[in-house]
N, C-alpha and C positions, 0 to 999 in steps of 0.2 A: 291665279289661280291656284298656286305651289302653295301660299299660305292659307290658302282659304280648304285646298285638301287637310294641310297640318290639322289645321282647328276641326274639324268635323273628324278624323281619326282620333287627337286627343279624343272630344267629345262622345265617339262610342267607345276608347276605353273605359272612360268612365263610367257610361252609360252600364258596363258590359262587368265591370265592378261592380259597382251599387246594385244592379240585379245578381250579380253572385253573392254577394254578402244578406240580400232579401231574402233568399234561396236557402239558408243554412236551417236547416231546424232545431224548434227548441229543444230539444237533449240536446244538439252538438255542441249551441252555445251555452247553455246551462254545464252541460259536462267541462267542457276549455273554462267557465269561471270557477269550480269548482275547482281544476287543476292547478290554476292561478292562485287560488288560493291556498292551498296546501304548498306550492311555494315558497309563496311571498313569507309566511307563515313557519315555514319548517318543518310541516306535519307529516313522520314519517309511518312509513307500518301499515299505510292501509291497503286495504282488498279493494279492488272497482269489482260487487255483482254482473251479471250480466245484464241486468233490467235499468241500472247506471247508478245505483247509488254506494256510496262506497262507506266501512265501514274498518274498526281497528278493534280488536280483542286486546281489554285495557286486563282484566283481571276474567281469568279462565272460571274461576269459583270451585267450593267444593262441593254445593250441593247433589239433588236431585240434574242425570237429565233433562233439557229443554226439550217437546217432542210437540205436537200438535194437540193431543190432546193434555197438557196440563195447564194447569189453572196457577196462576204467576201475579204475583204480585207486582205491580213495575213504578220507580222511582225514577225522576227524569228533569233536568234540566235545558229546555231547548231555548239556542240562537241562531241568530240570522246570517250569514255571509252575505247580504243583497240588502235584508230590513230591518225595520226595528222590529224586534221576538224578544218576549220574555215571558217563557209558559212553563207550568213547571208544577210535576209530581212529588209534593216530598216526601222525603224517608220518610215520617211521622204521619204518614197518610199515601199509601203509594195506592194503585190501582189495580184492584185485583180484576182480572175475566180469564177465560181460555183463553190460550195461545193467537188458535184462528180469529179471535174477535179484536185484537188489540191492531190499533193504528196508529201511520201509516203503514202498511205494509213493510215498508224498511225496516220497521223496527222489529216484526215480529219474525221476520226472516231471519233476519241476522242474531237474532237470540238464540238461534238453532245452535250457532256454533259454544255456545254458552253452557254451562250450569248455573244452577241454582246459586243465588251468591255472589256472581260473575257479573262483570262491569262491561260498556262496551262504549264506542262512540261512534255515531253515526251522521254520514253530511248527508241526504236527502235532496236532490232535486223537487221543483215543486212541481213539476207535473205527476212524480211521484209520492208526491206529500200531500196538499192541501189544492193545488191548482190556481186558476189566475183567478177562483171566488175565493179563496183561505177559507176561516172557519171566524167566523163572531168576530169580536173588536180584538181579540186577541192575535191570530195570526192572521196577518196580511193575504193577499192573493199572487203568486207570483214570488212566494220567498222561500229561498235551500236554506234548508234547517240544518242545526248544527247542536245536533242532541249524545246527552250524556245521559247513559240509561243503567240503569244498575237493576237487578233482578233479584228480588229478597229469599235468601233461605229461612226459608219459615217450616220445614217436613218437624225441627220441632221449637213450637209456637212458644212454648214460656220461653226458651233460649232466646231463641230470638228476639220476643219482647222485653229480656231481664238487658239484653245487649242494648238494644233502642233505648230504655231508661237512660243506661249509665252514660252514651252519648249524648245523650242532650242534659241532663244533670253539669258534666264536662263543657259542653259546649255554651253552657248559660252563668257557668261559674257556681253553682247552686252544690251545697251538703243535703244528704238525707241520709240516712239509716235505714238497710231493707231487714222487714221482719222476717220469722220464719216462713207465713206463705209466696214473699217476692214481691211484698208490699214495700212502698217506700215511702220512708215520713219523714218531718223534722217539727218538732215540737217548736212554735213559735213562743206560744206559752201554757204552761201547763193547766194555769186553772188554779182555784181554790175553792170553788165548788163541788158541791156536790161528785161523788163517783158516777160516772156514763156507764151502763147497761146496755149490752145489742137489744135489750127488751125497753129500754127504755124514750119516755116521748121526750122528745128537745124542741126548744126554739132559734135556730140557727140562722144565720147570714153567711152565704157561701158565693162562692163564682166556681161552674163548672168551663175548667177547657180542654181542646186537644194540644198533644206536642205541639200541632202548628200555627199554636200560639190563637184561634180559633173560640171564640165562648160560645158555650152554647146554651149555657145554664146561667140565671143566677138568680141572690134571693139576696137584696141591700140590710145595712141594719138596722134602716128606719121602715122596711117591710119583711122582717123575718119569717122564713118559713116555721111551723110547725107542723110536726112530722114524728111517725115512733117509728125507732131506728129501725125495728124488726120489717118495717114496711119501703129499706131501703137497698141500695144494690150489694151487696158481699162484701164490696171494701170497703163503704163505710161501715157496716158491722164488725167489721175485723182495727179499723185504724181508729173509729170515734172515741171507741171508749180508753185509745193512749190517754186521752185527757180529760181534764173535770173541767168541771161549767164556768164561764169564763175562760178559758182555754181556746187556743186556735191554732190551728197545724196545717201543714200542707203537705196530703198523700198524690202518690203517682201509683196506678192504678192498675195494672196488665188486666189485658181485657177478660182474662175469663173469672174474674171481679166484676166483672162490670157491665158492658148487655153480648159479651161473648158474640158471634156471628150474626148476632142479629141485631140489624141498622137501626137507629132509630129517625126518627125524621133529620136532627140538628148533627145526627153522627151516625157516623161511617162505620161498617161491622166491622168491628176485632181491632177500634181503638181502643188507645191506650189513655188513659184517663187524670186531669190532672186537678183536684180538687183543693184552694182553700176554704177554710171551716174554721165561723167561730163560732162555737157556742153560746147563747146569750141566756137560755135558763132553762 
């Protein structure tokens, strides 16, 4: 009889323990997971927001104060502490929007603690991120996100874009010369043919890319483009005459000499453009 009562008592304890675990909320479970992640990886200096996300100011920034009316350019790299996630907005193609439309909420709320040019690290529980359903194939459900986020200091856009071009050249071990307009160029072959003027009609093979590496336009040597240089973007008018017919040049064009704030079908607004151009005739 005593053994029977002991068995029942043990079962009751196990049952109650199981019930206790099952009644923990998702918020409690994920908070414990985040805290364990911070301890295991020796991550310090994080502040817990009252809603449940954690953030750390890596760099305060020196630009404009960020508030809900602010228009910001955000670059970020996101992984997850419990799922397979690789989600990114390249610094060479940041996502521009008003702070109030930035998602998830943890990102925009954290931004209020820095200025433009600043950087944050944010850990967002799934219920404050993309929930149980996730977002497309990139962000699975129930993913706790670990994000490194930067806000572009673009009040002086020419200086901001010039710094990006220099970073890109350095990171890719490229050399280029900066002209008086702010366009960077590298003459690969000068050419021995006729001189080119801003009104010349030219036949060219070229590849146009964003600094992310995405090709947005191309004409191969087997099927070159014939066009008046006067009908091209300003960057071409300024840089292509640096070579002669038969020449080849690579140019890095600030957005003001490309399409500026006017987005094209495959070119986001305010994009720096990279072209490799060969003038055939």
